Residue, then its C-alpha position, 0 to 999 in steps of 0.5 A: m949419323d952415317e948409315i953405312k958406318y952405323f950398321e958396320k958398327v952393329a955387325e961388330y957386336k957379332l961376338l958379343a951376342k948372347h945366345e941364351v937370350g936369343q940375340n941376333f943383330l940385324v945388319d941390313p939397313m934396307v930391311a931395318r928401314k922397311i920394318v920401321d916404315l910398316a909402323e907408319i909412325n906419325a908425330e902424335d905416336k908414342v912408340l915402343e921398341i922391345g929388345s932394341g939390341a944393337g940398335s938396328l931398328s932404333f936407327f930408323i925409329e929415331q928418324q921417324a918418331t918424336n916420342a919413343d921408348l927403347i927397352d932391352i934386358d941387356e945392360g951392355l947394349i943399353q949402354k951402346i945405344t945410349e952412346d949412339f943416340k946421346d944427342s937425340k931428343n926423340l928417344k928414351i932408352q931404358l933397361g927393361n924386361a918385356m915381360k914386366w913392361d907397361y904397354a898401355p901408353y903406346t900407340k905403336i909397338i915395334s920389335n924383333l921378338p926373341y924367338y924363345i918368348t915370342s908367344a908370351i910377349l905377344e900375349r902380354i901386349l894383346l892383353t895390356a896394350t890398350n892404346m895400341k893402334k899398330g904393332v910390327f913384329m919380326v918372328q921365326k918364320e914358322v911361327v907366323s902360320r901358328l899366329n894366323a892359323p884358321v879355324g880347324n887348323d892344328n895350330y889354331g888356339p887361344l893366341s890365334i883367337l886372341i889375335k883375331h879378336r884384337a887385330k887385323f893380321t897382315k903378313g909382311f915379308v920374309v927376312s933371310r937368316n943371312f941378314f943377321v949376325p950371328a946368323p940364326h938357324i932359321e928364317s924370320s918373317v915380319f907381320v903387322l897387327d892393325i888393332i880393331n878392338n881395344n876392349a881389354k876386359e873382353a879380350e882378357e875374359l875371352y882368352s881365359l875362356c879359350n885357354a880353358m876350352f883348349l885344355h883338352k883340345r881333343k875332347t868336345i866343347l861339351n866335355n870341356l865346358g862341363s869341366y869348366l863349369k863343373d856342371n854338365e847340364k849347365a854346360k848343355e844349357v849354355l851351348a844351346k843358348a849360344k847355338i853351338p853344337e855339343n860335339k864341336r871340338p875347340q879348334e872347330m869353333s870360330l871367334d864368333m862362336y867363342l864370343s857367343l859362348l862368352k856372352c851366354l856365360 
């Protein structure tokens, strides 16, 4: 399949983009290839592309993966890429909802994530993709700093803690809005997650605890834990055992502190 002609065809879908589901189609083949290359796909990988859209990343996934599933919630776009790759033995193309999909079988996950549900999809992946080795994602540029926020930062929270627990976070590169049709109002950014921990039970328990502790992020960890346990004295005992100062705020606690708290609970 001719690369230039293929991406010209992608660009023709500009007028069919649905704004309500965040459709912006990547039309620069060099950028698309670079994103897929970051996944370092090998013959043993089972690959998933979330939101295959008009097929920009799919074009290069098909060239590199021997076993890949492509999903999208738009039936018209599924028909398009089914026709595009009708002769491919490498791809399985399916109508699918990213918020209901089973991520457990996949070792590599690639996606230009819809901006309006970026956090929700990442949360689901991080809690259920138990065999994932690497994920490559493109998101709204401003979101990257929130996902990788350090301790004490205003953006630091349950999702950034979950990411630190499960993966090594690496910033990739910025993608200009001009590489999309229709052009979004913001720049995009690519990042890579190299999985370092596949303990799904611990990840789920940690995330649940962090969400409870951040329910009132301006309060001290003692107040939040006391509310969580419905017992302030018990909260004091647990914090003492975990060697965590009672006056710490939720955003001042490191991943190790939360893991220590989880263990003591």
